[in-house]
C-alpha positions in Angstrom: 83.3 98.5 178.9 80.4 100.9 179.4 77.2 98.5 179.2 74.9 101.5 179.5 76.0 103.2 176.3 73.7 103.1 172.9 74.6 103.2 169.2 72.7 105.5 167.2 72.2 103.9 163.7 69.7 105.6 161.2 67.6 103.3 159.1 69.5 104.5 156.0 73.1 103.4 157.6 72.1 100.2 158.7 72.3 98.3 155.2 75.1 100.2 154.1 77.3 99.2 157.3 75.9 95.4 157.2 76.7 95.1 153.4 80.2 96.5 154.0 81.4 94.3 157.2 79.8 91.5 155.9 81.5 91.8 152.7 84.9 92.2 154.3 84.6 89.9 157.7 83.7 86.6 158.6 82.1 87.5 162.1 81.5 91.2 162.4 79.8 92.5 165.5 78.5 95.9 166.1 78.0 96.9 170.0 77.0 100.4 171.7 79.6 102.1 173.4 80.6 105.8 174.6 77.5 107.7 173.9 77.6 108.0 169.9 80.8 105.6 169.6 80.3 102.4 167.9 83.2 99.8 168.6 83.8 97.2 165.7 85.0 93.5 167.1 86.0 91.2 164.2 88.7 89.0 163.0 91.4 90.8 161.2 91.4 89.9 157.2 94.1 87.5 156.2 96.0 87.9 153.2 96.0 84.0 152.2 93.2 82.0 152.3 95.3 79.1 153.7 96.4 81.3 156.8 94.9 80.5 160.3 92.6 83.2 161.6 94.1 84.8 164.3 91.5 86.4 166.7 92.3 90.2 167.7 91.7 90.9 171.4 88.5 92.5 172.6 88.4 96.4 172.2 87.0 98.3 175.1 85.8 102.0 174.8 85.5 104.5 177.5 85.1 108.1 178.2 87.3 108.8 181.6 86.5 112.4 181.7 83.9 113.4 179.1 86.5 114.9 176.9 88.3 112.1 175.5 87.6 108.6 174.1 90.0 105.8 175.5 90.4 102.9 173.3 92.1 99.9 174.9 93.0 96.3 174.3 94.7 93.4 175.6 98.8 93.5 175.0 99.7 90.2 173.0 102.6 88.6 171.5 101.1 88.9 168.4 101.6 92.6 167.3 98.2 94.5 166.2 97.6 98.1 165.4 94.1 100.2 165.8 92.7 101.1 162.6 89.4 103.8 162.1 87.0 103.8 159.4 87.2 107.2 157.4 83.4 107.6 157.0 80.3 105.9 155.7 80.2 107.6 152.2 82.1 106.1 149.3 84.9 105.6 149.2 85.2 104.0 152.7 88.7 102.8 153.8 90.4 101.5 157.2 93.0 104.2 158.1 95.3 104.3 160.8 94.6 106.2 164.3 97.1 108.8 164.2 97.1 109.1 167.9 100.3 107.0 169.6 99.8 103.9 171.6 100.7 103.8 175.2 101.4 100.5 177.1 99.5 100.9 180.8 99.9 97.8 182.5 99.0 94.6 180.5 96.8 96.8 178.0 97.5 99.1 175.3 95.5 102.5 175.2 94.9 105.1 172.9 93.4 108.5 173.6 91.3 110.3 171.2 89.6 113.9 171.3 85.8 112.9 171.7 84.1 114.1 168.1 80.4 114.1 167.4 78.7 111.2 165.5 79.8 107.4 165.3 83.2 105.9 165.0 84.4 102.6 163.6 87.6 100.7 165.3 89.3 97.6 164.1 92.6 95.7 165.2 94.8 94.7 162.3 97.6 91.8 162.2 100.2 91.8 159.9 101.7 88.2 159.4 103.9 88.5 156.6 105.8 91.4 155.3 105.8 90.2 151.6 102.1 90.2 151.6 102.0 93.7 153.3 104.1 95.2 150.6 102.3 93.3 147.9 98.9 94.5 149.4 100.9 98.0 149.5 101.7 97.9 145.8 98.1 96.9 144.8 96.6 99.9 146.5 98.9 102.2 144.8 98.1 100.4 141.4 94.2 100.1 142.3 93.4 104.0 142.3 95.5 104.7 139.0 93.0 102.0 137.2 91.4 104.9 135.3 90.7 102.9 132.2 88.0 100.4 131.2 88.7 96.9 129.7 87.8 97.1 125.9 84.7 94.8 125.2 81.6 94.7 123.1 80.9 98.4 123.7 83.6 98.7 120.5 83.4 95.6 118.7 86.5 94.3 117.2 86.3 93.5 113.2 89.1 90.9 113.0 88.0 90.3 109.0 89.2 93.9 108.5 92.9 93.3 109.4 93.5 92.8 105.7 92.1 96.5 105.1 95.0 99.1 105.1 93.9 101.6 102.7 96.8 103.9 101.4 94.7 106.4 100.3 93.1 108.4 103.1 92.1 112.2 103.4 93.4 114.4 106.3 91.2 114.9 109.3 92.5 118.3 109.6 90.8 119.2 106.4 87.2 118.8 108.3 85.5 121.7 110.4 85.5 121.0 113.9 82.7 120.2 116.1 81.2 122.0 119.4 83.0 119.1 121.2 86.2 119.5 119.9 85.7 116.7 117.7 85.2 116.6 113.9 82.0 116.4 111.4 82.7 113.3 109.4 81.4 112.4 106.1 81.6 109.1 104.5 85.3 108.1 103.5 88.7 107.0 104.9 89.9 109.7 107.2 93.4 109.9 109.3 94.9 112.5 111.7 98.0 112.5 114.0 97.1 113.9 117.4 98.6 114.7 120.8 98.1 112.0 123.1 98.9 111.2 126.7 100.0 108.4 129.1 97.2 107.4 131.5 98.9 104.5 133.2 102.2 105.3 134.8 104.6 102.5 135.6 104.3 100.7 132.3 106.3 100.7 128.9 105.0 102.8 126.0 103.6 101.5 122.7 106.3 99.9 120.9 104.8 100.6 117.3 103.5 96.9 117.1 101.4 96.4 119.8 97.5 96.2 119.1 95.3 99.0 120.5 91.5 99.2 121.1 89.1 102.0 121.8 87.7 102.0 125.8 85.8 104.4 127.6 88.1 106.2 130.4 86.5 105.3 133.8 87.4 105.2 137.5 87.9 107.8 140.3 88.3 111.4 138.8 88.2 110.1 135.2 86.1 113.3 134.7 88.8 115.4 135.7 91.4 114.0 133.4 88.8 114.5 130.3 89.0 118.0 131.5 92.6 118.5 131.3 92.4 116.7 127.9 89.7 118.7 126.7 91.5 121.9 127.1 94.4 120.9 125.5 91.9 120.1 122.5 90.2 123.8 122.5 93.5 125.6 123.2 96.5 125.0 121.3 98.2 127.3 123.6 98.6 124.9 126.3 101.8 123.0 127.0 101.6 119.5 125.9 104.1 118.2 128.6 102.7 120.7 131.4 99.5 119.0 130.6 101.1 115.8 130.8 102.7 116.1 134.5 99.0 117.7 135.5 97.9 114.1 134.4 100.5 112.1 135.9 100.0 114.2 139.2 96.2 113.6 139.1 96.8 109.9 138.7 99.5 109.5 141.5 97.1 111.5 143.9 99.6 114.3 144.6 99.0 117.1 146.7 98.2 120.1 144.8 100.1 122.2 146.5 103.3 120.0 145.8 102.7 120.2 142.0 105.5 122.4 140.2 104.4 125.9 139.6 103.7 125.6 135.8 101.3 122.4 136.4 99.7 124.1 139.3 99.0 127.2 137.2 97.3 124.8 134.6 95.1 123.0 137.2 93.9 126.6 138.3 93.4 127.6 134.6 91.1 124.8 133.6 90.0 122.8 136.7 86.8 124.1 138.6 87.2 124.7 142.3 85.2 121.5 143.0 87.4 119.6 140.9 90.7 120.9 142.7 89.1 119.9 146.2 88.5 116.2 145.0 92.2 115.9 144.0 93.0 117.5 147.7 90.7 115.2 149.0 92.5 112.1 147.1 96.0 113.4 148.2 94.8 113.4 151.7 93.6 109.8 151.7 96.6 108.4 150.1 98.9 110.2 152.5 97.0 108.7 155.3 97.2 105.2 153.6 100.7 105.9 153.2 101.1 106.5 156.9 99.4 103.3 157.6 101.7 101.1 155.8 104.7 102.8 157.1 103.5 102.2 160.5 102.8 98.5 159.4 106.5 98.2 157.8 108.1 99.5 161.0 106.5 96.7 163.0 108.0 93.9 160.7 111.5 95.1 160.5 112.7 91.6 160.7 112.1 90.6 157.2 114.4 92.3 154.5 113.1 94.4 151.9 115.5 93.4 149.4 114.1 90.1 149.4 110.8 91.0 148.0 110.3 90.4 143.8 111.5 93.2 141.8 108.5 94.3 140.5 106.9 95.3 143.9 110.3 96.8 145.2 110.0 99.0 142.1 106.7 100.0 142.4 107.2 101.3 145.8 110.4 102.8 145.3 108.9 104.6 142.3 106.0 106.1 143.8 108.1 107.3 146.9 110.4 108.8 144.5 107.8 110.7 142.7 106.2 112.0 145.7 109.5 113.0 147.1 110.4 114.9 143.8 106.9 116.6 144.1 107.2 117.6 147.5 110.6 119.2 146.7 109.4 120.9 143.9 111.9 119.6 141.5 109.6 117.5 139.4 110.3 118.1 135.7 108.4 116.5 132.8 111.9 114.4 132.0 112.2 113.4 135.6 108.7 112.0 136.0 108.9 110.3 132.5 112.0 108.5 133.3 110.7 107.5 136.7 107.2 106.3 135.2 108.4 104.3 132.5 111.2 102.8 134.3 109.1 101.3 136.7 107.1 97.8 136.5 103.9 97.5 138.1 103.2 94.3 139.9 101.4 91.7 137.4 98.0 91.9 139.9 96.2 94.7 138.2 96.6 93.4 134.6 94.4 90.7 132.7 95.6 88.3 130.3 97.5 89.7 127.1 95.3 88.9 123.9 96.4 88.5 120.5 95.4 91.7 118.9 97.3 92.9 115.9 98.5 96.3 115.2 96.1 98.2 113.7 92.9 96.4 114.4 89.9 98.0 113.3 86.9 98.5 116.0 83.4 99.5 115.5 82.6 102.9 117.3 78.9 102.7 117.4 76.8 106.1 118.2 75.0 105.4 121.7 71.8 106.9 120.4 71.7 105.1 116.8 72.9 101.4 116.1 73.5 102.8 112.0 75.3 106.0 113.4 79.0 104.7 114.2 82.1 104.3 112.0 85.2 102.1 112.2 88.4 103.4 114.4 91.7 102.3 114.8 94.9 103.6 116.7 98.1 103.3 115.2 100.6 104.0 118.1 104.4 104.3 118.0 105.4 106.8 121.1 102.6 108.0 123.6 103.0 111.5 122.9 101.3 111.6 119.5 99.0 108.8 118.0 97.8 108.5 114.2 93.9 107.8 114.5 92.3 106.4 111.2 88.4 106.4 110.7 86.5 104.9 108.0 83.3 106.2 107.7 80.2 103.9 105.6 79.7 105.2 102.2 77.7 104.4 99.4 79.2 101.6 97.5 77.0 99.6 95.0 77.5 96.2 94.6 75.9 94.0 91.6 75.2 90.3 91.7 74.3 87.9 89.0 71.5 85.7 89.0 73.9 83.0 90.9 74.5 85.6 93.6 77.8 86.1 92.4 79.3 89.8 92.6 80.1 91.1 89.3 80.8 94.9 90.2 81.7 97.0 93.2 81.6 100.8 92.5 81.6 104.1 94.3 80.9 107.7 93.9 84.1 108.8 92.8 84.4 106.2 89.8 86.4 103.6 91.7 85.2 100.2 90.2 85.9 96.6 90.4 84.2 94.5 87.9 84.8 90.7 87.3 83.4 87.9 84.9 83.6 84.3 85.7 85.0 81.7 83.8 82.2 79.3 82.0 84.7 76.7 81.0 86.0 76.1 84.5 83.3 73.9 86.3 82.2 75.2 89.7 83.9 74.0 93.0 81.5 71.7 95.1 82.2 71.1 98.8 81.3 67.7 99.9 79.0 67.5 102.9 78.3 71.2 102.6 75.8 72.5 99.6 75.6 76.1 101.3 78.7 77.0 99.5 80.3 76.5 95.9 83.5 78.3 94.3 83.5 80.0 91.1 86.8 80.9 89.2 87.4 84.4 87.7 87.7 84.5 84.1 88.5 88.8 83.8 89.1 91.3 86.7 89.0 94.5 85.7 89.7 97.8 88.0 89.4 101.3 87.9 91.1 103.2 90.3 92.9 104.7 92.5 93.6 107.9 91.1 96.7 108.4 89.3 99.3 109.9 92.0 100.5 112.4 89.2 96.9 113.5 87.7 94.1 112.6 90.3 91.5 113.5 87.7 92.4 110.4 86.2 91.8 107.0 87.4 94.6 104.2 86.8 93.0 100.8 85.0 94.3 97.5 85.1 93.4 94.1 83.9 94.0 90.4 85.1 92.7 87.5 83.3 92.6 83.7 84.2 93.4 84.4 88.0 91.4 83.9 91.3 88.4 82.3 92.4 85.8 82.7 95.4 83.1 80.7 97.4 79.6 82.1 97.4 77.2 81.2 100.1 77.5 80.9 103.6 79.1 77.6 104.9 77.2 75.3 107.4 80.1 73.3 108.7 81.5 70.1 108.2 82.5 70.2 104.5 85.4 69.0 102.6 86.2 71.2 99.2 87.2 69.0 96.2 90.5 69.4 95.1 91.3 71.2 91.8 94.2 73.2 90.4 92.0 76.2 89.4 90.9 76.6 93.2 94.4 76.4 95.3 93.7 76.8 99.2 90.2 75.6 99.0 90.5 74.1 102.6 91.9 77.1 104.1 89.2 79.4 102.2 86.2 77.4 103.4 87.7 77.7 107.2 87.8 81.4 106.2 84.2 81.1 105.7 83.6 79.5 108.7 85.5 81.9 110.8 83.5 84.9 109.3 80.4 83.2 110.1 81.0 82.8 113.8 82.7 86.3 113.9 79.0 87.8 112.3 77.4 85.9 115.0 79.5 87.6 117.9 79.2 91.3 116.1 75.6 90.4 116.4 75.6 89.6 120.0 77.8 92.6 120.6 75.7 95.0 118.9 72.7 94.0 120.5 74.2 94.5 123.9 75.6 97.9 122.9 72.0 98.9 121.9 69.8 97.1 124.3 66.5 96.4 122.5 68.2 96.0 119.1 66.5 93.2 117.1 69.0 90.2 115.6 70.7 91.3 112.5 68.5 90.4 109.4 69.6 86.9 108.2 69.5 88.3 104.5 72.1 91.2 105.5 74.1 88.6 107.4 74.1 86.3 104.1 75.5 89.7 102.2 78.1 90.0 104.7 79.4 86.5 104.3 79.2 87.1 100.3 81.1 90.0 100.5 83.7 88.5 102.9 84.4 85.6 100.6 84.8 88.2 97.4 87.4 90.5 99.6 89.3 87.5 100.6 89.1 86.1 96.6 89.7 89.3 95.2 92.9 90.2 97.9 94.1 86.7 96.7 93.8 87.1 93.3 95.5 90.3 93.3 98.5 88.9 95.3 98.9 86.2 92.5 98.6 88.6 89.9 100.8 91.4 91.0 104.3 91.9 92.9 106.3 94.0 94.6 108.4 94.4 91.5 105.4 95.6 89.5 105.1 99.3 89.8 101.4 98.8 90.2 101.7 96.6 93.5 101.9 100.0 95.9 98.0 100.2 94.9 97.0 96.8 95.3 95.6 97.8 98.9 93.8 100.4 97.5 92.3 98.2 94.6 91.2 95.4 97.0 90.1 98.1 99.7 87.1 99.2 97.4 85.6 95.7 98.3 86.1 96.3 101.9 84.6 99.5 101.7 81.6 97.8 100.5 81.8 95.3 103.3 81.5 98.3 105.8 78.8 99.5 103.8 76.8 96.1 104.3 77.9 95.9 108.0 76.4 99.7 108.6 72.9 98.2 107.4 73.7 95.0 109.6 74.1 97.3 112.6 70.4 98.3 112.3 69.1 94.8 113.1 66.4 93.1 111.4 64.6 95.0 108.4 66.9 97.4 108.1 65.5 98.9 104.6 68.2 101.2 103.1 71.4 101.8 105.0 73.0 105.0 105.6 75.7 105.1 103.1 74.0 102.6 101.1 74.6 98.9 100.8 73.8 97.1 97.7 73.5 93.5 97.5 69.9 93.7 97.9 69.3 96.5 96.2 71.9 97.0 93.2 70.6 100.8 92.7 70.4 102.1 96.2 69.0 105.7 96.8 72.2 108.0 96.7 72.3 110.3 99.5 72.2 114.1 99.1 73.9 116.6 101.2 70.6 117.7 102.8 70.1 114.1 104.0 71.7 114.0 107.5 72.1 110.2 107.1 75.8 111.2 105.6 77.2 112.4 108.8 79.3 111.0 111.8 80.6 112.6 114.5 84.2 112.1 115.9 83.9 113.6 119.3 86.6 112.2 121.6 86.3 114.4 124.4 82.7 114.7 126.2 82.2 116.4 129.7 82.0 113.0 131.3 83.0 110.5 128.8 86.5 110.3 127.0 87.8 107.6 124.5 91.0 106.0 125.2 93.3 103.8 123.4 93.6 100.3 125.5 96.4 98.2 124.6 95.8 94.5 124.1 98.7 93.5 125.9 97.4 95.0 129.8 101.0 95.3 131.1 101.5 98.0 128.7 100.7 101.9 128.3 97.1 103.1 127.8 97.0 106.5 126.5 94.3 109.1 125.8 93.8 111.4 122.6 93.1 114.7 122.2 91.8 116.2 119.3 94.5 118.7 118.8 96.5 117.9 115.9 100.3 117.4 115.8 102.7 120.0 114.0 103.0 117.5 111.4 99.3 116.9 110.9 98.9 120.5 110.6 101.6 120.6 108.1 100.1 117.8 106.1 96.4 119.0 106.2 97.2 123.2 105.8 98.2 122.4 102.2 97.4 125.9 101.1 99.6 127.5 103.5 102.6 124.9 103.2 102.6 124.7 99.6 102.4 128.0 98.1 102.0 130.4 100.7 105.4 132.1 100.0 105.2 132.4 96.1 101.7 133.7 96.4 102.8 136.7 98.2 105.4 137.4 95.6 103.2 136.9 92.5 100.1 138.6 94.1 101.8 141.8 94.7 103.3 142.3 91.3 101.3 140.6 88.5 98.3 142.9 88.0 100.3 146.1 88.3 103.3 145.0 86.2 103.2 147.5 83.3 102.8 144.8 81.1 101.8 145.7 77.3 98.5 144.8 75.9 99.7 141.1 75.0 96.6 139.4 76.1 93.5 139.2 74.2 91.1 142.0 75.0 90.2 143.1 77.9 93.6 142.5 79.6 92.9 143.8 83.2 90.2 141.0 84.1 92.7 138.5 83.8 95.0 140.1 85.3 93.0 140.8 88.2 91.2 137.3 88.2 94.9 136.2 88.9 95.5 138.6 91.3 92.3 137.9 93.3 92.7 134.1 93.1 95.8 134.3 94.5 94.4 136.0 97.5 91.4 133.9 97.7 93.7 131.1 97.9 95.3 132.9 101.0 92.2 133.7 102.6 90.6 130.2 101.9 94.0 128.8 103.4 93.9 130.7 106.4 90.3 130.2 107.1 90.9 126.4 106.8 93.7 126.8 108.9 91.6 128.4 111.7 89.1 125.5 111.6 90.8 123.7 114.2 90.1 126.7 116.5 86.8 126.2 118.9 83.8 127.5 117.2 82.2 130.7 118.5 80.2 130.4 121.5 76.4 130.5 121.0 75.0 133.9 121.6 78.4 135.6 121.6 78.8 138.3 119.0 81.4 137.8 116.3 84.5 139.9 116.5 85.0 141.9 113.5 88.7 141.1 113.6 88.1 137.5 113.4 89.2 135.9 110.2 86.0 133.4 110.1 83.3 135.6 110.0 79.7 134.5 111.2 77.1 134.3 108.4 73.4 134.2 109.7 71.9 133.0 106.2 73.2 129.7 107.3 70.0 127.6 105.9 71.0 128.5 102.6 72.5 125.8 100.7 76.1 126.8 99.7 76.8 126.8 96.1 79.3 127.9 93.7 78.6 131.4 91.8 80.4 131.1 88.6 80.8 134.6 86.8 79.1 134.2 83.4 81.3 137.0 81.7 81.6 137.0 77.7 84.4 135.1 76.0 87.6 136.9 75.6 88.1 138.4 72.1 91.3 138.7 70.1 93.0 142.1 69.7 95.5 143.3 67.1 98.5 140.8 66.9 96.7 138.1 68.9 97.0 134.6 67.4 94.5 131.9 67.8 96.7 129.8 69.8 97.3 132.8 72.4 93.4 133.5 72.5 92.5 129.7 73.0 95.0 129.2 76.0 94.0 132.7 77.3 90.3 131.8 77.2 91.2 128.5 79.2 93.0 130.4 81.8 90.1 132.6 82.2 87.8 129.7 82.6 89.9 127.7 85.3 90.2 131.4 87.2 86.6 131.7 87.3 85.7 128.2 88.1 88.5 128.1 90.8 87.7 131.6 92.2 83.8 130.2 92.7 84.6 127.2 94.6 87.2 128.7 96.9 84.7 131.5 97.8 81.9 128.9 98.4 83.8 126.6 100.6 84.9 130.1 103.0 81.1 130.9 102.7 80.1 127.3 104.0 82.6 127.8 107.0 81.3 131.2 107.9 77.5 130.0 107.5 78.7 126.7 109.6 79.6 129.4 112.4 76.0 131.3 111.9 74.3 128.2 112.4 76.4 127.1 115.5 75.9 130.4 117.0 71.9 129.7 116.4 72.1 126.4 117.8 71.2 124.8 114.6 72.7 121.4 114.6 71.4 120.3 111.3 72.6 123.2 109.4 75.8 123.0 111.2 76.5 119.7 110.0 75.2 120.4 106.2 77.3 123.4 105.8 80.6 121.5 107.3 79.8 119.0 104.4 79.4 121.8 101.9 82.6 123.0 102.8 84.3 119.5 102.1 82.6 119.4 99.0 83.7 122.6 97.6 87.2 121.9 98.9 87.7 118.6 96.7 86.2 120.0 93.7 88.7 123.4 94.2 91.1 120.7 94.3 90.6 119.6 90.8 90.4 122.9 89.5 93.9 123.9 91.2 95.3 121.3 88.8 93.4 122.5 85.8 94.6 126.0 86.6 98.4 124.9 87.1 97.9 123.3 83.5 96.3 126.4 82.1 99.2 128.8 83.6 102.0 126.8 82.2 100.1 126.5 78.7 99.6 130.3 78.8 103.0 131.2 79.6 104.9 128.6 77.2 102.8 130.1 74.4 103.7 133.7 75.2 107.7 132.5 75.6 107.3 130.6 72.2 106.1 133.9 70.6 109.1 135.7 71.7 107.4 137.7 74.6 109.7 138.9 77.1 109.3 138.6 81.0 109.5 142.3 82.4 111.3 142.6 85.6 109.6 144.3 88.5 112.2 145.7 90.8 112.0 146.1 94.7 111.2 149.6 94.8 108.8 149.2 91.9 107.0 146.2 94.4 107.2 148.5 97.5 105.4 151.3 95.4 102.9 148.9 94.1 102.2 147.6 97.4 102.1 151.3 99.0 99.4 152.4 96.4 97.3 149.3 97.2 97.8 149.8 101.0 96.7 153.6 100.5 94.3 153.9 97.5 93.0 150.1 97.4 91.5 148.5 94.1 90.6 150.5 91.5 86.8 150.8 90.6 87.2 148.6 87.7 89.0 146.1 89.7 86.4 146.2 92.4 83.5 145.9 89.9 85.1 142.5 88.8 85.4 141.2 92.3 81.7 142.2 92.9 81.1 140.2 89.6 83.0 137.1 91.1 80.6 137.1 94.4 83.0 139.0 96.8 81.2 141.6 99.1 83.0 144.6 100.5 84.4 142.9 103.6 86.1 140.2 101.4 87.4 142.7 98.9 88.8 144.4 101.8 90.3 141.0 103.2 91.7 140.3 100.1 93.8 143.9 100.0 94.8 143.6 103.5 96.3 140.1 102.6 97.8 141.6 99.5 100.0 144.3 101.4 100.9 142.4 104.6 104.4 141.3 105.2 107.7 142.4 104.2 108.9 142.5 100.6 111.4 140.0 99.7 114.2 139.7 97.2 115.3 142.2 94.6 112.1 142.0 92.7 110.3 139.4 90.3 109.3 139.0 86.8 105.5 138.0 87.0 105.3 135.1 84.4 108.4 133.3 86.0 106.5 133.7 89.2 103.6 132.1 88.0 105.5 129.4 86.7 107.0 128.5 90.3 103.6 128.9 91.7 102.1 126.4 89.1 103.9 122.9 90.7 102.8 123.9 94.2 99.4 124.8 93.3 98.9 121.3 91.3 100.6 119.6 94.5 97.9 121.5 96.7 95.2 120.4 94.4 96.3 116.5 94.5 95.9 116.8 98.5 92.6 118.6 98.4 91.3 115.9 95.7 92.1 113.1 98.6 89.0 114.2 100.4 86.4 111.4 99.2 83.5 112.1 97.4 80.7 111.2 99.9 77.2 112.5 98.3 75.8 114.4 95.2 75.1 118.2 95.0 71.6 118.7 93.5 73.1 121.2 90.9 75.7 118.7 89.7 
């Protein structure tokens, strides 16, 4: 060894090296040698604590010709090989020296080209092939661990395992956020979205496993995020190609070895820096693979087939995938088969937890303890995931002088009211005066809406069934035995569980939001009271209703109102002590809380799955199952369910709208006839204009500062700070003409009113979306949110008016038929002539005047004309009244779906 050499370490590098070496070796020594080269002498790490320490030979370093470094050590009966540290920047890893070893006398030598800077070497000994292969499997799995463990970041809510509302609104009805998410207002929402496997070598979801939200972390997590973000913003990206790219990133595949479509997608959506990082990760893996290959060859005396099956499958699987990538033959089907056939060793996984399917978690806003909402994943297959969210809403809760809940009600008119049986003595708990049981006398429930007519709420009354605890149990009590209070011991234990769980949630929330004060005791007590009431109501309804009862299907929504009240109280609890009035408005302490208005930003929540460096994933409670990431791109099924206007009546709309107002009909209507004819035609076009506008809400919003494209369906309105309220044309009532009966006049007036009211709300919904785009371009986030809420408000009201109009159409047509009116037939040639006239001449002056009175501007009138003339004429013709009768049921179904949107706030003009 050259004793005159020196080791040139900077002050910044010394502590980093000391920490790195001391964490891995029992007796590290740094010595100076070879100019700027440093040599490490250390004991090789042992895979098992019980193994004896085998001292490595002493390494000598010299520079015989000034051009090369010569590393040598004594030959021994125990095989060693030389490794080199890849650098001082993370991730630091020992890699095999690629130059061959030569035997010179009784020494082994490796000659290396001289380089600038310091170099670090060690000798490694492999005592056991099984340990070696296990270590290799760990190395393969370790860099794939891209997900975090679910924990206090997203507190679980076991109490809500019984909260399974059947009535939910479609997330695809909500305007998108700039971050590819959704602007949420209070209520229960659902959507099915494209999702992706983020943990290869594990079984997919089985439709029964519990999944919890987690944040994607680990090497290259931000690159995976970019891929899923691109899918969220661009529906033209093929899901299978994106999935192969995600697998390639997880497997640290050489970018040039990716299939052509996958490589093209990577170049399209990833930055040059991201692609360079992928190349660096692939190079590092290749060097590690070479290291293990050399080590395998030194230990051929052991048999590979004797290893545990999970280890063999892991190594075989990784080799097959990489070989297929290298041949350029790796298809989506091939890698899926390889990935899901493999079973990773158990060492990267934790202990499986007992989490039921569909467990709710609280997703808090990082900047606001009261800004979160509930979320849960319903996973059946990894390619698509149903996500439900529940945003705290205004649910009023009334109590009596004994603290017993007497009424729970929401803004939509759903209500549970109870009275208590004074003839039944309260249930006492020996040893615990903190709780008392009371028997229900009458349970009266209004809601949910009637499926046949959602304008009406179902009603049910139960008497003499059920009971409830009131108060917070202290523990150690024994409920008295009484026939009117079945299951009292179990119900008491339930109360103690809720007490412990609320304490856990309190601690979790304080960790999520450092500095948050503990939850107010008064709010915690209200949570206990609400939890008792939810369980008491649920048990009472289970006893009163059965699966044979046609009302049984509504049980979960009837009991769900109480659970939604608990969620509202929990939102107040999230604030910590002294919460004041909660967002969404809880009510046990304040039976008449302030109702939020649309101009109050506290009604808004944001479901933004994808950020630049933060992605929410669905983490299985069973760690040996697959983790998956969700995009915000709806599946085809979700789009069909949400796009009610397009799917329900677009085809019939086309037929009716082309012929009705040009149908050569005699003057059978009240005067003026053309007003109703034009209103019918314009409403049909507004449905289509509105529907296509809503269909395009899942497209990315226009970027700030970019000029609006005149050809875009959704325009950009710059008066975005104007509240979007409906404008109903206050026209004179219809008057009867000669020969018009009083009954015909009455149904004609109802039809006209329905047409005008519906047109007003459809138009307002479109304007709200266009103003939202203007707010986004201007960077006004508050009005961006408000206009989204206005759009939802008008959608729901339009739903009820669609049902009104369907009824009015059927009544009107029936009266005409009863009075002997014959529906005229319009032939195909006549329809084509009508379309051509509208295409070339446009609306008449009288029709344009009616359209302006409704509130349409010239651009919207032109849009309606274009919608009326586009496409091919189908069939041989049609009778206009028959077309309306065909249209009415589809209009009614669309209305039912839009009325599923929750009532979340009041508008000042209501």
